[in-house]
All heavy atoms as TSV, in Angstrom:
chain	resi	resn	atom	element	x	y	z
A	1	MET	N	N	5.331	40.915	-4.261
A	1	MET	CA	C	4.651	40.730	-5.525
A	1	MET	C	C	5.024	41.860	-6.497
A	1	MET	O	O	5.157	43.011	-6.096
A	1	MET	CB	C	3.139	40.743	-5.337
A	1	MET	CG	C	2.593	39.504	-4.674
A	1	MET	SD	S	2.743	38.107	-5.767
A	1	MET	CE	C	1.338	37.175	-5.255
A	2	MET	N	N	5.113	41.498	-7.740
A	2	MET	CA	C	5.392	42.466	-8.804
A	2	MET	C	C	4.070	42.813	-9.490
A	2	MET	O	O	3.090	42.098	-9.362
A	2	MET	CB	C	6.369	41.859	-9.817
A	2	MET	CG	C	7.651	41.318	-9.209
A	2	MET	SD	S	8.555	42.505	-8.223
A	2	MET	CE	C	9.155	43.596	-9.501
A	3	ILE	N	N	4.058	43.905	-10.205
A	3	ILE	CA	C	2.866	44.322	-10.936
A	3	ILE	C	C	3.111	44.170	-12.435
A	3	ILE	O	O	4.106	44.669	-12.970
A	3	ILE	CB	C	2.511	45.798	-10.630
A	3	ILE	CG1	C	2.250	45.973	-9.129
A	3	ILE	CG2	C	1.308	46.246	-11.455
A	3	ILE	CD1	C	1.045	45.242	-8.601
A	4	ASP	N	N	2.204	43.465	-13.083
A	4	ASP	CA	C	2.253	43.321	-14.545
A	4	ASP	C	C	2.038	44.716	-15.142
A	4	ASP	O	O	0.999	45.327	-14.912
A	4	ASP	CB	C	1.140	42.362	-14.976
A	4	ASP	CG	C	1.137	42.063	-16.454
A	4	ASP	OD1	O	1.402	42.991	-17.239
A	4	ASP	OD2	O	0.852	40.913	-16.810
A	5	PRO	N	N	3.005	45.249	-15.906
A	5	PRO	CA	C	2.868	46.611	-16.427
A	5	PRO	C	C	1.822	46.753	-17.525
A	5	PRO	O	O	1.445	47.856	-17.873
A	5	PRO	CB	C	4.273	46.930	-16.967
A	5	PRO	CG	C	4.879	45.621	-17.250
A	5	PRO	CD	C	4.293	44.657	-16.261
A	6	VAL	N	N	1.333	45.620	-18.038
A	6	VAL	CA	C	0.325	45.685	-19.107
A	6	VAL	C	C	-1.093	45.698	-18.546
A	6	VAL	O	O	-1.901	46.553	-18.883
A	6	VAL	CB	C	0.509	44.508	-20.094
A	6	VAL	CG1	C	-0.622	44.481	-21.115
A	6	VAL	CG2	C	1.857	44.612	-20.783
A	7	CYS	N	N	-1.397	44.734	-17.656
A	7	CYS	CA	C	-2.780	44.629	-17.159
A	7	CYS	C	C	-2.939	45.128	-15.716
A	7	CYS	O	O	-4.051	45.345	-15.269
A	7	CYS	CB	C	-3.273	43.188	-17.261
A	7	CYS	SG	S	-2.450	42.051	-16.125
A	8	GLY	N	N	-1.846	45.272	-14.984
A	8	GLY	CA	C	-1.924	45.774	-13.618
A	8	GLY	C	C	-2.119	44.708	-12.548
A	8	GLY	O	O	-2.226	45.045	-11.374
A	9	MET	N	N	-2.174	43.432	-12.941
A	9	MET	CA	C	-2.344	42.354	-11.955
A	9	MET	C	C	-1.061	42.146	-11.145
A	9	MET	O	O	0.032	42.415	-11.634
A	9	MET	CB	C	-2.677	41.025	-12.667
A	9	MET	CG	C	-4.073	40.936	-13.179
A	9	MET	SD	S	-4.408	39.342	-13.979
A	9	MET	CE	C	-4.022	38.190	-12.681
A	10	GLU	N	N	-1.223	41.645	-9.922
A	10	GLU	CA	C	-0.058	41.260	-9.137
A	10	GLU	C	C	0.493	39.960	-9.716
A	10	GLU	O	O	-0.268	39.066	-10.076
A	10	GLU	CB	C	-0.442	41.037	-7.671
A	10	GLU	CG	C	-0.753	42.324	-6.953
A	10	GLU	CD	C	-0.970	42.107	-5.468
A	10	GLU	OE1	O	-1.065	40.952	-5.018
A	10	GLU	OE2	O	-1.038	43.111	-4.748
A	11	VAL	N	N	1.823	39.866	-9.807
A	11	VAL	CA	C	2.479	38.702	-10.396
A	11	VAL	C	C	3.595	38.237	-9.480
A	11	VAL	O	O	4.393	39.047	-9.001
A	11	VAL	CB	C	3.085	39.047	-11.789
A	11	VAL	CG1	C	3.731	37.829	-12.400
A	11	VAL	CG2	C	2.039	39.617	-12.708
A	12	ASP	N	N	3.648	36.937	-9.255
A	12	ASP	CA	C	4.709	36.344	-8.446
A	12	ASP	C	C	6.022	36.399	-9.236
A	12	ASP	O	O	6.020	36.234	-10.463
A	12	ASP	CB	C	4.355	34.882	-8.141
A	12	ASP	CG	C	5.269	34.300	-7.095
A	12	ASP	OD1	O	6.471	34.125	-7.386
A	12	ASP	OD2	O	4.783	34.013	-5.995
A	13	GLU	N	N	7.130	36.634	-8.544
A	13	GLU	CA	C	8.428	36.709	-9.222
A	13	GLU	C	C	8.852	35.375	-9.832
A	13	GLU	O	O	9.800	35.317	-10.596
A	13	GLU	CB	C	9.503	37.198	-8.246
A	13	GLU	CG	C	9.312	38.648	-7.881
A	13	GLU	CD	C	10.390	39.166	-6.959
A	13	GLU	OE1	O	11.513	38.645	-6.997
A	13	GLU	OE2	O	10.105	40.095	-6.188
A	14	ARG	N	N	8.145	34.296	-9.517
A	14	ARG	CA	C	8.442	32.993	-10.129
A	14	ARG	C	C	7.715	32.802	-11.455
A	14	ARG	O	O	7.796	31.747	-12.060
A	14	ARG	CB	C	8.066	31.880	-9.149
A	14	ARG	CG	C	8.937	31.874	-7.900
A	14	ARG	CD	C	8.455	30.897	-6.896
A	14	ARG	NE	N	7.187	31.400	-6.360
A	14	ARG	CZ	C	6.471	30.809	-5.413
A	14	ARG	NH1	N	6.876	29.691	-4.888
A	14	ARG	NH2	N	5.345	31.330	-4.992
A	15	SER	N	N	7.000	33.822	-11.906
A	15	SER	CA	C	6.266	33.733	-13.176
A	15	SER	C	C	7.236	33.383	-14.311
A	15	SER	O	O	8.322	33.945	-14.384
A	15	SER	CB	C	5.593	35.078	-13.479
A	15	SER	OG	O	5.102	35.071	-14.818
A	16	PRO	N	N	6.838	32.458	-15.191
A	16	PRO	CA	C	7.703	32.135	-16.338
A	16	PRO	C	C	7.696	33.238	-17.388
A	16	PRO	O	O	8.507	33.227	-18.301
A	16	PRO	CB	C	7.099	30.842	-16.880
A	16	PRO	CG	C	5.666	30.908	-16.488
A	16	PRO	CD	C	5.632	31.642	-15.161
A	17	TYR	N	N	6.761	34.193	-17.243
A	17	TYR	CA	C	6.646	35.263	-18.237
A	17	TYR	C	C	7.349	36.511	-17.726
A	17	TYR	O	O	6.845	37.224	-16.863
A	17	TYR	CB	C	5.172	35.568	-18.506
A	17	TYR	CG	C	4.378	34.345	-18.823
A	17	TYR	CD1	C	3.430	33.862	-17.925
A	17	TYR	CD2	C	4.604	33.636	-19.999
A	17	TYR	CE1	C	2.710	32.711	-18.199
A	17	TYR	CE2	C	3.893	32.486	-20.288
A	17	TYR	CZ	C	2.957	32.038	-19.382
A	17	TYR	OH	O	2.252	30.896	-19.650
A	18	LYS	N	N	8.535	36.735	-18.227
A	18	LYS	CA	C	9.306	37.902	-17.814
A	18	LYS	C	C	10.249	38.305	-18.934
A	18	LYS	O	O	10.554	37.512	-19.825
A	18	LYS	CB	C	10.091	37.633	-16.532
A	18	LYS	CG	C	11.027	36.461	-16.608
A	18	LYS	CD	C	11.584	36.160	-15.235
A	18	LYS	CE	C	12.272	34.807	-15.236
A	18	LYS	NZ	N	12.662	34.391	-13.907
A	19	THR	N	N	10.684	39.548	-18.874
A	19	THR	CA	C	11.628	40.045	-19.864
A	19	THR	C	C	12.454	41.154	-19.233
A	19	THR	O	O	12.017	41.780	-18.262
A	19	THR	CB	C	10.898	40.572	-21.120
A	19	THR	OG1	O	11.848	40.833	-22.150
A	19	THR	CG2	C	10.130	41.859	-20.824
A	20	MET	N	N	13.630	41.374	-19.778
A	20	MET	CA	C	14.469	42.472	-19.308
A	20	MET	C	C	14.378	43.600	-20.321
A	20	MET	O	O	14.475	43.374	-21.526
A	20	MET	CB	C	15.918	42.031	-19.137
A	20	MET	CG	C	16.798	43.182	-18.611
A	20	MET	SD	S	18.457	42.667	-18.190
A	20	MET	CE	C	18.163	41.889	-16.619
A	21	TYR	N	N	14.160	44.800	-19.819
A	21	TYR	CA	C	14.074	45.977	-20.695
A	21	TYR	C	C	14.815	47.111	-20.015
A	21	TYR	O	O	14.504	47.449	-18.870
A	21	TYR	CB	C	12.603	46.352	-20.948
A	21	TYR	CG	C	12.441	47.519	-21.862
A	21	TYR	CD1	C	12.675	47.376	-23.221
A	21	TYR	CD2	C	12.056	48.754	-21.383
A	21	TYR	CE1	C	12.543	48.454	-24.090
A	21	TYR	CE2	C	11.913	49.832	-22.234
A	21	TYR	CZ	C	12.157	49.673	-23.588
A	21	TYR	OH	O	12.024	50.746	-24.438
A	22	LYS	N	N	15.807	47.660	-20.697
A	22	LYS	CA	C	16.625	48.752	-20.165
A	22	LYS	C	C	17.184	48.429	-18.780
A	22	LYS	O	O	17.149	49.262	-17.871
A	22	LYS	CB	C	15.840	50.056	-20.155
A	22	LYS	CG	C	15.537	50.577	-21.543
A	22	LYS	CD	C	14.924	51.956	-21.495
A	22	LYS	CE	C	14.762	52.499	-22.914
A	22	LYS	NZ	N	14.172	53.833	-22.913
A	23	GLY	N	N	17.648	47.197	-18.608
A	23	GLY	CA	C	18.314	46.801	-17.375
A	23	GLY	C	C	17.405	46.414	-16.220
A	23	GLY	O	O	17.892	46.139	-15.122
A	24	LYS	N	N	16.089	46.386	-16.444
A	24	LYS	CA	C	15.160	46.020	-15.388
A	24	LYS	C	C	14.319	44.836	-15.835
A	24	LYS	O	O	13.928	44.765	-17.009
A	24	LYS	CB	C	14.245	47.224	-15.059
A	24	LYS	CG	C	13.285	46.950	-13.928
A	24	LYS	CD	C	12.489	48.197	-13.586
A	24	LYS	CE	C	11.480	47.854	-12.491
A	24	LYS	NZ	N	10.635	48.998	-12.153
A	25	ILE	N	N	14.037	43.925	-14.893
A	25	ILE	CA	C	13.206	42.766	-15.215
A	25	ILE	C	C	11.750	43.104	-14.951
A	25	ILE	O	O	11.410	43.617	-13.884
A	25	ILE	CB	C	13.614	41.533	-14.396
A	25	ILE	CG1	C	15.069	41.157	-14.702
A	25	ILE	CG2	C	12.693	40.357	-14.688
A	25	ILE	CD1	C	15.614	40.037	-13.837
A	26	TYR	N	N	10.887	42.802	-15.913
A	26	TYR	CA	C	9.443	42.994	-15.788
A	26	TYR	C	C	8.770	41.637	-15.827
A	26	TYR	O	O	9.146	40.771	-16.609
A	26	TYR	CB	C	8.920	43.881	-16.933
A	26	TYR	CG	C	9.452	45.279	-16.843
A	26	TYR	CD1	C	10.620	45.641	-17.499
A	26	TYR	CD2	C	8.807	46.238	-16.077
A	26	TYR	CE1	C	11.132	46.929	-17.403
A	26	TYR	CE2	C	9.309	47.530	-15.961
A	26	TYR	CZ	C	10.472	47.852	-16.625
A	26	TYR	OH	O	10.981	49.128	-16.513
A	27	TYR	N	N	7.750	41.473	-14.982
A	27	TYR	CA	C	7.040	40.201	-14.845
A	27	TYR	C	C	5.615	40.360	-15.354
A	27	TYR	O	O	5.004	41.422	-15.180
A	27	TYR	CB	C	7.018	39.768	-13.379
A	27	TYR	CG	C	8.386	39.528	-12.815
A	27	TYR	CD1	C	9.134	40.564	-12.280
A	27	TYR	CD2	C	8.960	38.265	-12.861
A	27	TYR	CE1	C	10.408	40.355	-11.770
A	27	TYR	CE2	C	10.237	38.044	-12.357
A	27	TYR	CZ	C	10.951	39.097	-11.817
A	27	TYR	OH	O	12.215	38.875	-11.332
A	28	PHE	N	N	5.095	39.269	-15.937
A	28	PHE	CA	C	3.766	39.300	-16.550
A	28	PHE	C	C	2.933	38.112	-16.104
A	28	PHE	O	O	3.466	37.065	-15.758
A	28	PHE	CB	C	3.913	39.304	-18.084
A	28	PHE	CG	C	4.767	40.430	-18.560
A	28	PHE	CD1	C	6.145	40.273	-18.674
A	28	PHE	CD2	C	4.218	41.672	-18.819
A	28	PHE	CE1	C	6.958	41.331	-19.058
A	28	PHE	CE2	C	5.019	42.736	-19.203
A	28	PHE	CZ	C	6.383	42.567	-19.321
A	29	CYS	N	N	1.609	38.289	-16.156
A	29	CYS	CA	C	0.703	37.226	-15.723
A	29	CYS	C	C	0.501	36.185	-16.819
A	29	CYS	O	O	0.086	35.068	-16.532
A	29	CYS	CB	C	-0.637	37.806	-15.285
A	29	CYS	SG	S	-1.598	38.506	-16.652
A	30	SER	N	N	0.778	36.543	-18.064
A	30	SER	CA	C	0.519	35.624	-19.177
A	30	SER	C	C	1.421	35.935	-20.360
A	30	SER	O	O	2.036	37.013	-20.422
A	30	SER	CB	C	-0.944	35.741	-19.626
A	30	SER	OG	O	-1.145	37.013	-20.229
A	31	SER	N	N	1.421	35.000	-21.316
A	31	SER	CA	C	2.216	35.227	-22.530
A	31	SER	C	C	1.623	36.368	-23.342
A	31	SER	O	O	2.344	37.093	-24.027
A	31	SER	CB	C	2.309	33.954	-23.369
A	31	SER	OG	O	1.032	33.539	-23.788
A	32	ASN	N	N	0.291	36.565	-23.260
A	32	ASN	CA	C	-0.340	37.670	-23.990
A	32	ASN	C	C	0.172	39.014	-23.497
A	32	ASN	O	O	0.473	39.911	-24.283
A	32	ASN	CB	C	-1.869	37.629	-23.863
A	32	ASN	CG	C	-2.470	36.571	-24.741
A	32	ASN	OD1	O	-1.855	36.092	-25.689
A	32	ASN	ND2	N	-3.685	36.179	-24.428
A	33	CYS	N	N	0.263	39.181	-22.174
A	33	CYS	CA	C	0.765	40.448	-21.622
A	33	CYS	C	C	2.240	40.632	-21.971
A	33	CYS	O	O	2.654	41.744	-22.314
A	33	CYS	CB	C	0.568	40.481	-20.106
A	33	CYS	SG	S	-1.132	40.823	-19.605
A	34	LEU	N	N	3.013	39.578	-21.917
A	34	LEU	CA	C	4.432	39.661	-22.271
A	34	LEU	C	C	4.602	40.106	-23.718
A	34	LEU	O	O	5.360	41.029	-24.021
A	34	LEU	CB	C	5.115	38.306	-22.045
A	34	LEU	CG	C	6.558	38.179	-22.546
A	34	LEU	CD1	C	7.464	39.203	-21.900
A	34	LEU	CD2	C	7.065	36.766	-22.301
A	35	LYS	N	N	3.849	39.488	-24.629
A	35	LYS	CA	C	3.939	39.830	-26.060
A	35	LYS	C	C	3.512	41.280	-26.294
A	35	LYS	O	O	4.128	41.995	-27.084
A	35	LYS	CB	C	3.066	38.885	-26.886
A	35	LYS	CG	C	3.611	37.493	-26.975
A	35	LYS	CD	C	2.642	36.586	-27.719
A	35	LYS	CE	C	3.065	35.138	-27.591
A	35	LYS	NZ	N	2.037	34.228	-28.136
A	36	GLU	N	N	2.456	41.698	-25.605
A	36	GLU	CA	C	1.976	43.069	-25.756
A	36	GLU	C	C	3.033	44.070	-25.297
A	36	GLU	O	O	3.269	45.084	-25.950
A	36	GLU	CB	C	0.677	43.245	-24.950
A	36	GLU	CG	C	-0.020	44.535	-25.185
A	36	GLU	CD	C	-0.589	44.676	-26.595
A	36	GLU	OE1	O	-0.781	43.660	-27.294
A	36	GLU	OE2	O	-0.832	45.823	-26.997
A	37	PHE	N	N	3.671	43.783	-24.161
A	37	PHE	CA	C	4.720	44.667	-23.654
A	37	PHE	C	C	5.882	44.755	-24.628
A	37	PHE	O	O	6.430	45.837	-24.875
A	37	PHE	CB	C	5.215	44.160	-22.298
A	37	PHE	CG	C	6.288	45.013	-21.681
A	37	PHE	CD1	C	5.958	46.167	-20.970
A	37	PHE	CD2	C	7.625	44.662	-21.793
A	37	PHE	CE1	C	6.948	46.968	-20.406
A	37	PHE	CE2	C	8.626	45.442	-21.225
A	37	PHE	CZ	C	8.281	46.594	-20.522
A	38	GLN	N	N	6.264	43.610	-25.197
A	38	GLN	CA	C	7.399	43.590	-26.116
A	38	GLN	C	C	7.118	44.381	-27.400
A	38	GLN	O	O	8.040	44.855	-28.040
A	38	GLN	CB	C	7.789	42.145	-26.436
A	38	GLN	CG	C	8.408	41.453	-25.235
A	38	GLN	CD	C	8.668	39.975	-25.441
A	38	GLN	OE1	O	7.919	39.296	-26.151
A	38	GLN	NE2	N	9.703	39.471	-24.814
A	39	LYS	N	N	5.844	44.520	-27.772
A	39	LYS	CA	C	5.493	45.299	-28.959
A	39	LYS	C	C	5.702	46.792	-28.725
A	39	LYS	O	O	6.123	47.505	-29.622
A	39	LYS	CB	C	4.013	45.079	-29.323
A	39	LYS	CG	C	3.706	43.743	-29.912
A	39	LYS	CD	C	2.215	43.709	-30.269
A	39	LYS	CE	C	1.706	42.303	-30.343
A	39	LYS	NZ	N	0.225	42.266	-30.480
A	40	LYS	N	N	5.342	47.271	-27.541
A	40	LYS	CA	C	5.409	48.709	-27.257
A	40	LYS	C	C	5.690	48.970	-25.774
A	40	LYS	O	O	4.828	49.478	-25.054
A	40	LYS	CB	C	4.135	49.409	-27.709
A	40	LYS	CG	C	2.866	48.640	-27.407
A	40	LYS	CD	C	1.676	49.220	-28.126
A	40	LYS	CE	C	0.504	48.276	-27.940
A	40	LYS	NZ	N	-0.657	48.639	-28.655
A	41	PRO	N	N	6.902	48.658	-25.334
A	41	PRO	CA	C	7.227	48.801	-23.904
A	41	PRO	C	C	7.122	50.221	-23.382
A	41	PRO	O	O	6.641	50.440	-22.272
A	41	PRO	CB	C	8.655	48.269	-23.793
A	41	PRO	CG	C	9.202	48.364	-25.167
A	41	PRO	CD	C	8.027	48.132	-26.079
A	42	GLU	N	N	7.552	51.190	-24.165
A	42	GLU	CA	C	7.530	52.582	-23.679
A	42	GLU	C	C	6.108	53.060	-23.413
A	42	GLU	O	O	5.885	53.836	-22.490
A	42	GLU	CB	C	8.236	53.499	-24.675
A	42	GLU	CG	C	9.746	53.312	-24.716
A	42	GLU	CD	C	10.430	53.645	-23.389
A	42	GLU	OE1	O	9.975	54.564	-22.695
A	42	GLU	OE2	O	11.410	52.969	-23.057
A	43	GLU	N	N	5.164	52.594	-24.205
A	43	GLU	CA	C	3.774	52.999	-24.000
A	43	GLU	C	C	3.286	52.562	-22.624
A	43	GLU	O	O	2.626	53.313	-21.915
A	43	GLU	CB	C	2.887	52.379	-25.081
A	43	GLU	CG	C	1.432	52.775	-24.941
A	43	GLU	CD	C	0.580	52.217	-26.056
A	43	GLU	OE1	O	1.042	52.264	-27.214
A	43	GLU	OE2	O	-0.527	51.728	-25.768
A	44	TYR	N	N	3.626	51.339	-22.211
A	44	TYR	CA	C	3.183	50.828	-20.900
A	44	TYR	C	C	3.975	51.445	-19.750
A	44	TYR	O	O	3.434	51.697	-18.685
A	44	TYR	CB	C	3.259	49.301	-20.871
A	44	TYR	CG	C	2.209	48.696	-21.744
A	44	TYR	CD1	C	2.531	48.155	-22.965
A	44	TYR	CD2	C	0.871	48.714	-21.365
A	44	TYR	CE1	C	1.560	47.634	-23.801
A	44	TYR	CE2	C	-0.112	48.202	-22.177
A	44	TYR	CZ	C	0.237	47.654	-23.398
A	44	TYR	OH	O	-0.740	47.150	-24.223
A	45	LEU	N	N	5.249	51.704	-19.981
A	45	LEU	CA	C	6.049	52.288	-18.905
A	45	LEU	C	C	5.679	53.755	-18.667
A	45	LEU	O	O	5.715	54.223	-17.543
A	45	LEU	CB	C	7.543	52.144	-19.221
A	45	LEU	CG	C	8.035	50.700	-19.277
A	45	LEU	CD1	C	9.516	50.674	-19.638
A	45	LEU	CD2	C	7.789	49.978	-17.971
A	46	ARG	N	N	5.308	54.451	-19.707
A	46	ARG	CA	C	4.898	55.857	-19.558
A	46	ARG	C	C	3.451	55.990	-19.124
A	46	ARG	O	O	3.122	56.798	-18.274
A	46	ARG	CB	C	5.099	56.607	-20.875
A	46	ARG	CG	C	6.492	57.143	-21.038
A	46	ARG	CD	C	6.619	57.928	-22.295
A	46	ARG	NE	N	6.815	56.891	-23.336
A	46	ARG	CZ	C	6.579	57.040	-24.610
A	46	ARG	NH1	N	6.125	58.145	-25.069
A	46	ARG	NH2	N	6.788	56.071	-25.451
A	47	GLY	N	N	2.564	55.180	-19.732
A	47	GLY	CA	C	1.135	55.336	-19.505
A	47	GLY	C	C	0.552	54.462	-18.421
A	47	GLY	O	O	-0.581	54.664	-17.990
A	48	GLY	N	N	1.294	53.444	-17.987
A	48	GLY	CA	C	0.785	52.542	-16.967
A	48	GLY	C	C	-0.074	51.440	-17.557
A	48	GLY	O	O	-0.312	51.410	-18.760
A	49	PRO	N	N	-0.545	50.524	-16.704
A	49	PRO	CA	C	-1.351	49.395	-17.167
A	49	PRO	C	C	-2.632	49.861	-17.857
A	49	PRO	O	O	-3.227	50.857	-17.475
A	49	PRO	CB	C	-1.690	48.647	-15.885
A	49	PRO	CG	C	-0.649	49.060	-14.901
A	49	PRO	CD	C	-0.305	50.484	-15.266
A	50	LYS	N	N	-3.039	49.098	-18.883
A	50	LYS	CA	C	-4.232	49.449	-19.655
A	50	LYS	C	C	-5.260	48.326	-19.644
A	50	LYS	O	O	-6.197	48.349	-20.429
A	50	LYS	CB	C	-3.832	49.762	-21.090
A	50	LYS	CG	C	-2.882	50.938	-21.168
A	50	LYS	CD	C	-2.520	51.255	-22.573
A	50	LYS	CE	C	-1.594	52.426	-22.753
A	50	LYS	NZ	N	-1.068	53.093	-21.628
A	51	GLY	N	N	-5.075	47.310	-18.807
A	51	GLY	CA	C	-6.020	46.187	-18.783
A	51	GLY	C	C	-5.526	45.034	-19.621
A	51	GLY	O	O	-4.512	45.144	-20.295
A	52	MET	N	N	-6.267	43.932	-19.576
A	52	MET	CA	C	-5.849	42.733	-20.291
A	52	MET	C	C	-5.845	42.975	-21.795
A	52	MET	O	O	-6.788	43.541	-22.329
A	52	MET	CB	C	-6.795	41.574	-19.972
A	52	MET	CG	C	-6.726	41.123	-18.523
A	52	MET	SD	S	-5.114	40.486	-18.058
A	52	MET	CE	C	-5.236	38.836	-18.689
A	53	PRO	N	N	-4.768	42.539	-22.488
A	53	PRO	CA	C	-4.726	42.694	-23.938
A	53	PRO	C	C	-5.688	41.701	-24.602
A	53	PRO	O	O	-5.951	40.630	-24.061
A	53	PRO	CB	C	-3.276	42.373	-24.287
A	53	PRO	CG	C	-2.803	41.495	-23.188
A	53	PRO	CD	C	-3.569	41.938	-21.959
A	54	HIS	N	N	-6.197	42.065	-25.736
A	54	HIS	CA	C	-7.073	41.176	-26.496
A	54	HIS	C	C	-6.204	40.249	-27.322
A	54	HIS	O	O	-5.190	40.655	-27.845
A	54	HIS	CB	C	-7.992	41.985	-27.403
A	54	HIS	CG	C	-8.869	42.907	-26.637
A	54	HIS	ND1	N	-9.962	42.465	-25.920
A	54	HIS	CD2	C	-8.817	44.235	-26.414
A	54	HIS	CE1	C	-10.542	43.488	-25.328
A	54	HIS	NE2	N	-9.858	44.591	-25.604
A	55	GLY	N	N	-6.640	39.030	-27.486
A	55	GLY	CA	C	-5.914	38.117	-28.352
A	55	GLY	C	C	-5.280	37.092	-27.609
A	55	GLY	O	O	-4.713	36.274	-27.358
């Protein structure tokens, strides 16, 4: 299982919500987490998961 870098949930690698950033694939539990990561990826990679995004 992978960890959603935005909310910290475990995510299956078959998740349709994923993106590549700096050569690594990141998986997300939802489109909201994916969109949030794409807005500020460095914040999540440096600071770790911050819980479910609002919206």
